C-alpha positions in Angstrom: -139.9 84.3 -50.4 -141.8 81.9 -51.6 -143.9 78.8 -51.2 -141.0 76.3 -52.3 -138.6 78.3 -50.8 -140.2 78.2 -48.0 -141.1 74.7 -47.6 -137.6 73.8 -48.3 -136.3 76.1 -45.2 -138.5 74.4 -42.5 -137.6 71.0 -43.6 -134.5 71.9 -43.3 -134.4 73.0 -39.7 -136.8 70.5 -38.3 -134.4 68.0 -39.5 -131.4 70.1 -38.4 -132.9 70.4 -34.8 -134.5 66.4 -34.7 -131.9 63.9 -33.1 -130.9 61.3 -35.2 -132.3 58.6 -35.0 -130.2 55.9 -32.9 -130.5 51.9 -33.9 -132.2 49.4 -31.6 -129.7 47.4 -30.1 -129.2 44.0 -30.7 -130.9 42.1 -28.0 -128.5 39.6 -26.1 -128.5 35.9 -27.2 -130.7 34.7 -23.7 -133.7 37.5 -24.4 -134.8 35.2 -26.9 -134.9 32.4 -25.3 -138.3 31.3 -22.9 -138.1 33.7 -19.8 -138.4 31.7 -16.9 -135.6 28.9 -18.7 -132.9 28.4 -16.2 -130.5 25.4 -17.6 -130.4 23.6 -21.0 -128.6 20.6 -20.4 -127.5 18.6 -23.4 -127.3 14.7 -24.3 -126.2 12.0 -27.1 -123.8 9.8 -27.3 -119.9 9.8 -26.9 -119.0 11.7 -30.3 -122.2 13.9 -30.5 -120.2 17.1 -29.5 -122.1 17.7 -26.1 -119.0 19.4 -24.6 -117.7 22.0 -27.7 -121.1 22.4 -28.4 -121.9 23.8 -24.6 -118.7 25.8 -24.3 -120.0 27.7 -27.6 -124.1 27.8 -26.7 -122.8 28.8 -22.9 -120.8 31.5 -23.9 -123.7 33.2 -26.7 -126.0 33.2 -23.9 -123.6 34.6 -21.4 -124.2 32.0 -18.8 -122.2 28.8 -17.6 -120.7 25.8 -19.0 -120.4 22.2 -16.5 -119.1 19.4 -17.7 -121.0 16.8 -15.5 -118.2 14.2 -15.8 -115.6 17.5 -15.1 -118.0 17.9 -12.3 -117.4 14.3 -11.1 -113.3 14.0 -10.9 -113.5 17.8 -9.4 -115.1 16.0 -6.4 -113.9 12.8 -6.0 -110.2 14.1 -7.4 -110.2 11.1 -9.4 -110.8 10.9 -13.0 -114.0 8.8 -15.3 -111.7 5.8 -16.2 -109.6 5.5 -12.9 -113.6 5.3 -11.0 -114.5 2.8 -13.8 -111.6 0.9 -13.3 -110.8 1.1 -9.5 -114.7 1.0 -8.0 -116.7 -0.3 -11.3 -119.6 1.2 -13.1 -121.7 1.1 -10.5 -120.2 2.8 -8.3 -119.7 5.5 -11.1 -123.2 6.1 -11.9 -123.8 6.7 -8.4 -121.1 9.1 -7.6 -123.1 10.7 -11.3 -126.5 10.5 -9.4 -125.4 12.5 -7.2 -123.5 15.0 -9.2 -126.4 15.6 -11.8 -128.5 16.7 -8.3 -126.0 19.1 -7.5 -125.4 20.5 -11.1 -129.4 21.0 -11.6 -129.0 23.0 -8.4 -127.7 25.5 -10.2 -129.1 28.1 -12.5 -128.3 30.0 -16.2 -126.2 26.8 -17.0 -125.3 25.0 -20.2 -125.1 21.3 -18.6 -122.9 18.4 -20.8 -123.6 15.1 -19.7 -122.0 11.9 -20.0 -123.6 9.4 -22.6 -124.3 7.2 -20.2 -126.1 9.5 -17.8 -129.8 8.4 -19.0 -130.1 5.3 -18.6 -130.6 5.5 -14.9 -134.2 6.1 -13.8 -132.9 8.2 -11.5 -131.4 10.5 -13.3 -133.7 10.7 -15.7 -136.6 11.4 -13.2 -134.2 14.2 -12.1 -133.7 15.4 -15.8 -137.8 15.2 -16.2 -138.7 16.8 -12.8 -136.1 19.8 -12.7 -138.5 23.1 -13.4 -137.3 25.4 -16.2 -134.9 23.1 -17.5 -134.6 22.3 -20.9 -133.3 18.6 -22.7 -131.7 19.1 -25.4 -130.5 15.5 -27.3 -127.7 15.8 -30.0 -128.4 13.3 -32.5 -125.5 11.2 -35.1 -125.7 7.7 -36.4 -123.5 5.7 -34.8 -121.2 5.7 -37.5 -120.7 9.1 -37.8 -120.1 9.5 -33.7 -117.7 6.2 -33.7 -115.5 8.0 -36.5 -115.4 11.5 -34.8 -114.4 9.7 -31.5 -111.8 7.8 -33.4 -110.6 10.9 -34.5 -110.4 12.8 -30.6 -107.0 12.9 -28.1 -109.2 10.9 -25.6 -110.0 7.6 -27.8 -107.8 5.3 -26.5 -109.5 5.7 -23.1 -113.2 4.9 -24.2 -113.0 0.8 -23.8 -116.5 0.7 -25.9 -114.5 2.0 -28.9 -112.5 -1.0 -28.5 -116.0 -3.3 -29.0 -118.0 -2.1 -32.4 -121.0 -4.6 -31.2 -120.4 -3.5 -27.2 -120.7 0.9 -29.1 -124.0 -0.9 -30.9 -125.3 -2.8 -28.4 -124.6 0.8 -26.3 -126.1 3.1 -28.7 -129.0 0.4 -29.0 -130.2 0.8 -25.0 -129.6 4.3 -24.8 -131.5 5.8 -28.0 -135.0 5.6 -26.7 -133.8 7.6 -23.5 -132.0 10.3 -25.6 -135.2 10.7 -27.6 -137.7 10.7 -24.5 -136.1 13.0 -22.4 -135.5 15.5 -25.6 -138.0 18.7 -25.5 -135.3 19.5 -28.9 -133.0 16.9 -30.9 -130.7 18.8 -32.9 -129.5 16.6 -35.8 -125.4 16.9 -35.9 -124.5 14.5 -39.4 -123.8 17.2 -41.3 -123.3 20.2 -39.1 -120.0 21.4 -37.0 -120.3 22.8 -33.1 -120.8 26.5 -34.5 -123.8 25.6 -36.6 -125.4 23.4 -34.7 -125.4 26.0 -31.7 -127.4 28.2 -34.6 -129.5 25.8 -34.6 -130.1 24.8 -31.4 -131.1 29.0 -31.0 -133.8 28.9 -33.8 -135.1 25.9 -31.9 -135.1 27.0 -28.4 -136.7 30.6 -29.5 -138.9 28.9 -31.9 -142.8 29.7 -30.7 -143.9 26.7 -29.3 
């Protein structure tokens, strides 16, 4: 047998005896997050997409999703507009703080806040002092946010939309709190929910 034939035969035997390489499994999205992260909190003005983005992000991570307003409604048996109408905003904010404390006690959760949640110092302290929690600010200009809200089915129950000056005042009042709380800011001006989730994941998993 010639040297070249022997080499070919040996390589053939070696190839047949070795198992085929198995492609590495794609790690779950949650594996790209910092190891100690237990909660992602989405904040921003109305129309920022907190609920839509939150649902998609939670699904990607295999985490639970919770909307703070929904939790308040479940705990009180009243809708948010009913609470504002019958009990007033001050009472609503107290209920909101209690519900926020309950929500932050959960793990592996994406939490969407109400637009006004960061206004209260109590709520800001809860968010800042809860360990293993990342707050993400979903930003867009007020004109973009207002246009989005007007296209939503619940536009009629958003009293702020009826007064553009009041909307501007509230946005200006809340903006510093959004920015201060944010561990990450994602500009959603030109992105849909899927694109926003991708941007958010990229920023969260990037080395700090």
